[in-house]
N, C-alpha and C positions, 0 to 999 in steps of 0.2 A: 518118230514125230518130225515135224518141221524144224529147220535149223532154228528160226526165230524163238519158237516155244522152247526148245531144248535149251538154248542159250539164255533165255530169260529165267527159266527154272534153275538153271546152274548159278546164277546170280543169287539166288534166293537160298537154294539148298547147297550148302557148303561141301567141300572136297570129301569130307568125313560122312557124308549122307544125311547130316543133321543140320537143324536151323533154329535160330533165336529171332522170333520176330517181336517188335516193339509196337503194341497198338496204342495210339493215341487218338482214335476216332470217336471217343464216348461222347463228345460234344454235339455230335449230329442228332442225338436224341436226348441226352441228358443235360444239354446246355453247360455252363461252367462247373464242370464236376471238381469236387476237393482236389486240390493239389494239381489241376489241370486248368486253372483260371487264366493262367499266362503259359499257353502252349510252349513257346520257345524257351523259358526258362525250365520247364521240365524236361523237353526233348534233349537240348544241348549236352548235358553232362552225361547223358545215358547213350547218346549216339554211337560213341566209338566202340561200345560193347555189343551192339545189336548187328544181326545180319540183315535185317530189313526193317523199313517203318511201314506201319499200316495206319493210314492217314486219309482225310478228306481233302479234296482239292483246295478248300478254303484255308485251312491250317497249313497245308504244305506251301501255299504262295505266301502266306503272312507271316510264317513262324519257322520255316525251315531254310537254312543256308543253301542255295542253289549250287554251290561250290562244292558241297559235300558229296561224296562217292557211294552212299550207302543206296542200294535199291529200295524203290518204293512200290508197296502193294496199295492201290488206290481203292479206298472205300467208295463205291458208286451206287449203293441202296440207301433208301432214306424215305422221308416224307412224313414220318410220325414223331411223336414225342412223348416224354413221361406224363405230360399234361393231357394227352389225348386220350381217346377211348380204347384203342387197340395197337399196339406196338407191331403187331404183325401185318398190318395194312400198308407195307412198304411198297415203293415203285422204284425203278432204275432213276437216279438222279443225275448221272454223269456218262456222257456219251464216251463210245470207244474212241473217237477222235480226239476227245479232250485227254484221255488216258495217254494216247499217242504223244500229244503236244507237251505233255507233263513228263514224258520219258519214263512211264510207269513200267515196271518189270512185270506187273500182274495187277488185276483187279479183284476186289472182293466183294461179295454181296450175301446178305442173310437170306435163310430159308426158315419157314415156320411150319414144320410139319405138324399136323393134328389141330392147327388152328383154324379159325373160320376162314382165314386167307391162305390156306395151305396151297390150293390150286394157283393162285395168282403169284405166289412168291417162287413156286417151283417153274412156272412158265417164265417168270423174270430170269431165273437161272438159266433156263434152257435158251432163251433169247440172247443173254449175254454171251453164254458158250458159242453160239453160233457167230456172233460178232468177234468175240475174242479170236477164235479159231481162224476166222478170215484174216485178221491182221496178225497172228502169231503172238497173242498175249493170252497166257495162261488165266484160269478163273480160280479163286479161292472160295469155296462155299463155307459160310458160317451157320452152323446148326444152332441158331438161336433159339431160345425158349419162351422169350417175352415174359411180361409180369404176370399174364393170366394162364400160363401154362406151367411153369415151374418143374418140368420133367427132367431128371437128370438120371434115369436108371440105365442099364445096359441095354435092354431090350428097345427102348425109345431111342437112344442115341445110335444104337446100331442101324435101326431103321431109317433115320435120317441120313446118316452117313452114307449108308448103301445107296438111297436114292439120289443124293448129290453127286456120287461117284457115277452112278447110272445114267444121269443127265449131262455128265461130260466135264464136272468139275476136275481139275488137275491136282489140287489140294483141298482138303477138308480141315475146317478148324471146328473142333468140338470139345465138349468138357470131359474131364476125368470123371471116373465112377468106378464103383466096385465091379469086379469082373471086366475090366477095361480091355483085356485081351479078346474077348469075344466081338467087342466094338470094331478094334483093329482088324480082326481076322476077316470080319465080314466086309472091309471097305478095301476094295482093289487099287485105291490111291493112296498117296502119304497123309497122313494125319498129324496135325498139330494141336497141342493141348491148349485150350482156353483156360483163363484164370477164373473169371467171374468176380464176385464182390470179395472184398479184402478178407483174408482169412486171419484167424485170431493170432497165430503165432508163426515166426518165420520157419520153424521146423516143420510145421504141418504143410506149408507150401514145398518145401523140399522134398518132404514125403510123397506127396502127390506127383510132383513133377518126376522124381525118380521112379516111382512106380510106373507111370504112363510110359516112360522112355524105355523101362525093362520089358514092358508088355508090348511095344512095337511102335510107338509114337516116334516120329523122326524129329520132333522138337516141340517149342512152346510158342505160344502167342499171348504173352502174360503182359497186362498193363497195370491195373490197380493194385495188384500184389507186389508190383516194384514200385511204381512212381507215388503211390500213397504211403509207402513205408517212410519213417523218418530218416531212413539212411537209404535211399534208392540206388545209388551208386554200389554200395556193398551189397545189396540185394541182387542188383544186376549181375554182378561178378560171380556171385554165389549160384545164381541159376545157370549162368554161362559155364561154371565148371562142371555142373550136373550134365548138361546138354552135351558139351564137347569134350570134356576131359573123363567122363564116366564116375564123377564124384559121387559118394553116398549122401545121403542126408546128413549124418553126423559131419562128414568132412566139409559139406557145403555151410553147414552152421559155424563150424569153426573158422572158416574163410570169412563168413559174414561177420563175425565178432570181431575178427582181426582188422578188417575193412573199415568196421564201424568205428573202432577206436581210432583208426587213422583219420577218419573223417571228423570225429569229435575234436582231435587235437588241431586240425586245420581250421575248425570253426572258432 
């Protein structure tokens, strides 16, 4: 790989080969999502425990301290909303020059395999990879499902991840599923686990994160299951323990409860 891409990936993927990305890009199609109404308040307490921040340029400029040292993955696809007809009808919203101005370590884009806009989203990815490679900026592909697809089984996710890798994505973000090892095995680039809607219990989150890591994911890109929790810092620390310290779900839950008690006392 070119030095620039290698260096930027090294900023994102830590020396242990693992990564904890914090996505706060949900507002680009969901608007003021619950507990992300004021992005700065959500981001600041969690930033010390993240390896990178996945964010749009608007929230980056308005709500992230430019003096911080965390790498940025810039969300560069959009153009649709929950109020619209089809979330899959996205385009590229942010130029590679803008990513360079904002000192992004990578850019991220969604693909919608199996949707009516499959071809358009895949060509968006291919175009972005061309531009990213020209300037030494890696692309993370997000295997989005959209409200009209809802597919999260191993066969579908393996198909989506492999296509993203074939088109040149350097990292793929996808959902955990049963038989997740088959998804990882078929994808020749690193995979990070998406969270999706908030899960009912903390232990359930720890279990799917742990299983995904054991089956070959290099890390996670979890948002709502962290910052929509009543104790987001405790949740972030527990997830970090699984990713970087090989903590089991039970160990992570014990850490969560300890940190939760500490946060409660501070409040």
